C-alpha positions as CSV (number, residue, x, y, z in Angstrom):
1,X,34.2,-77.6,35.1
2,X,35.1,-75.2,37.2
3,X,34.8,-74.9,40.9
4,X,32.8,-72.3,42.5
5,X,32.0,-69.9,45.2
6,X,28.2,-68.5,45.7
7,X,27.5,-66.0,48.4
8,X,24.0,-64.4,49.5
9,X,25.3,-60.9,51.6
10,X,23.4,-59.7,54.3
11,X,24.2,-56.5,57.0
12,X,25.2,-58.9,59.2
13,X,25.6,-62.6,57.9
14,X,27.5,-63.9,54.2
15,X,26.4,-67.2,53.4
16,X,28.9,-69.1,51.6
17,X,28.3,-72.3,49.2
18,X,30.7,-73.5,46.9
19,X,30.8,-76.1,44.2
20,X,32.7,-79.4,43.0
21,X,34.1,-80.4,39.8
22,X,30.6,-81.6,38.6
23,X,28.4,-78.7,40.1
24,X,27.5,-80.3,42.9
25,X,26.6,-76.9,44.9
26,X,27.5,-77.7,49.2
27,X,26.8,-75.1,52.0
28,X,30.0,-73.9,53.8
29,X,28.9,-71.6,56.0
30,X,26.9,-68.3,57.7
31,X,29.5,-66.0,58.5
32,X,28.0,-63.9,60.6
33,X,30.0,-59.7,61.7
34,X,28.8,-56.8,63.3
35,X,26.3,-55.0,61.5
36,X,27.6,-53.3,58.1
37,X,31.6,-54.2,58.5
38,X,31.6,-55.9,54.9
39,X,35.5,-55.6,55.4
40,X,35.3,-58.4,57.7
41,X,33.3,-60.4,55.4
42,X,35.1,-59.5,52.4
43,X,38.0,-60.9,55.3
44,X,36.5,-64.4,55.6
45,X,35.5,-64.5,51.5
46,X,39.5,-63.9,51.4
47,X,40.1,-67.2,53.8
48,X,37.7,-69.1,51.5
49,X,38.7,-68.1,48.2
50,X,42.8,-69.2,49.5
51,X,41.6,-72.8,51.8
52,X,39.8,-73.9,48.1
53,X,42.2,-72.3,45.4
54,X,38.7,-71.0,43.9
55,X,38.4,-67.6,42.1
56,X,35.4,-67.6,40.4
57,X,32.8,-66.6,42.7
58,X,29.0,-65.5,42.2
59,X,27.3,-62.8,44.2
60,X,23.3,-62.5,44.8
61,X,22.5,-59.6,44.2
62,X,18.7,-58.2,45.5
63,X,16.7,-56.9,43.0
64,X,13.5,-55.3,43.4
65,X,10.5,-57.6,42.2
66,X,10.3,-54.2,40.1
67,X,13.6,-55.1,38.6
68,X,15.1,-51.8,40.2
69,X,18.1,-52.0,42.9
70,X,17.6,-50.8,46.1
71,X,19.8,-49.9,48.8
72,X,20.6,-53.3,49.3
73,X,22.0,-54.0,45.3
74,X,24.3,-50.9,45.5
75,X,26.0,-52.7,48.0
76,X,26.6,-56.2,47.2
77,X,27.7,-53.8,43.8
78,X,30.1,-52.3,46.3
79,X,31.0,-56.1,48.2
80,X,31.8,-57.1,44.5
81,X,33.9,-54.2,43.9
82,X,35.8,-54.4,47.8
83,X,36.7,-57.9,46.4
84,X,38.1,-57.0,43.3
85,X,40.0,-54.1,44.1
86,X,41.6,-56.7,47.2
87,X,42.4,-59.1,45.3
88,X,41.8,-58.4,40.9
89,X,42.2,-62.0,40.1
90,X,39.4,-62.6,41.1
91,X,35.4,-64.0,38.6
92,X,32.9,-62.6,40.5
93,X,29.4,-62.7,38.4
94,X,26.6,-61.1,40.3
95,X,23.1,-63.0,39.9
96,X,19.8,-62.1,40.3
97,X,18.5,-63.3,44.2
98,X,14.9,-62.6,43.5
99,X,13.0,-65.3,46.1
100,X,16.2,-67.6,47.8
101,X,15.2,-66.0,51.1
102,X,12.4,-66.8,50.5
103,X,12.4,-70.0,48.6
104,X,15.6,-70.7,51.8
105,X,13.0,-70.8,54.4
106,X,10.8,-72.9,52.7
107,X,13.0,-75.6,52.6
108,X,13.7,-75.2,56.0
109,X,10.4,-75.4,57.0
110,X,9.8,-78.3,54.8
111,X,12.3,-79.9,56.4
112,X,10.9,-79.1,59.5
113,X,13.9,-76.6,60.5
114,X,12.9,-74.5,63.7
115,X,14.3,-72.1,65.9
116,X,18.4,-71.1,65.4
117,X,19.4,-74.0,63.5
118,X,16.6,-72.5,61.3
119,X,18.3,-68.6,61.7
120,X,21.5,-70.1,61.3
121,X,20.5,-71.9,58.1
122,X,18.6,-69.8,56.2
123,X,21.6,-67.7,54.9
124,X,24.1,-70.6,53.8
125,X,21.4,-72.7,52.4
126,X,19.8,-69.2,50.0
127,X,24.1,-69.3,49.3
128,X,24.1,-72.4,47.4
129,X,20.7,-71.3,45.5
130,X,22.1,-68.6,44.3
131,X,25.5,-70.8,43.3
132,X,23.1,-73.2,41.9
133,X,21.0,-71.0,39.7
134,X,24.0,-69.6,38.4
135,X,25.2,-72.8,37.9
136,X,22.4,-73.8,36.0
137,X,21.6,-70.7,33.7
138,X,24.8,-71.0,32.6
139,X,24.6,-73.9,30.9
140,X,27.5,-76.3,33.8
């Protein structure tokens, strides 16, 4: 099975997860960057690609509940396009991420994770959920 990197892109954070050859998903980190400094986030993605050798990337696409694409979805699409301009060997797909952040918050709440640890974990966990959902949908 191919390995994947999952990304949950925000305006100041990037949740990063990876999958192993068995399809298990692991939260890697929540990378923080200055507001809308997406070039720093892209640089971190390229570092993860170099460290792991994984070229398959799944980026969460924040679709509105009515199915429309808003500003955040357009930002994710631009992020993907810019990553591909910088490295055309990457294989990138977008994955509907509706409800993943809510689910991540609920999971952390259920685990009694609070305060700073909760805030630092939610994007990484959302990236895990995006990647896990993608792999399940693809039958991997």
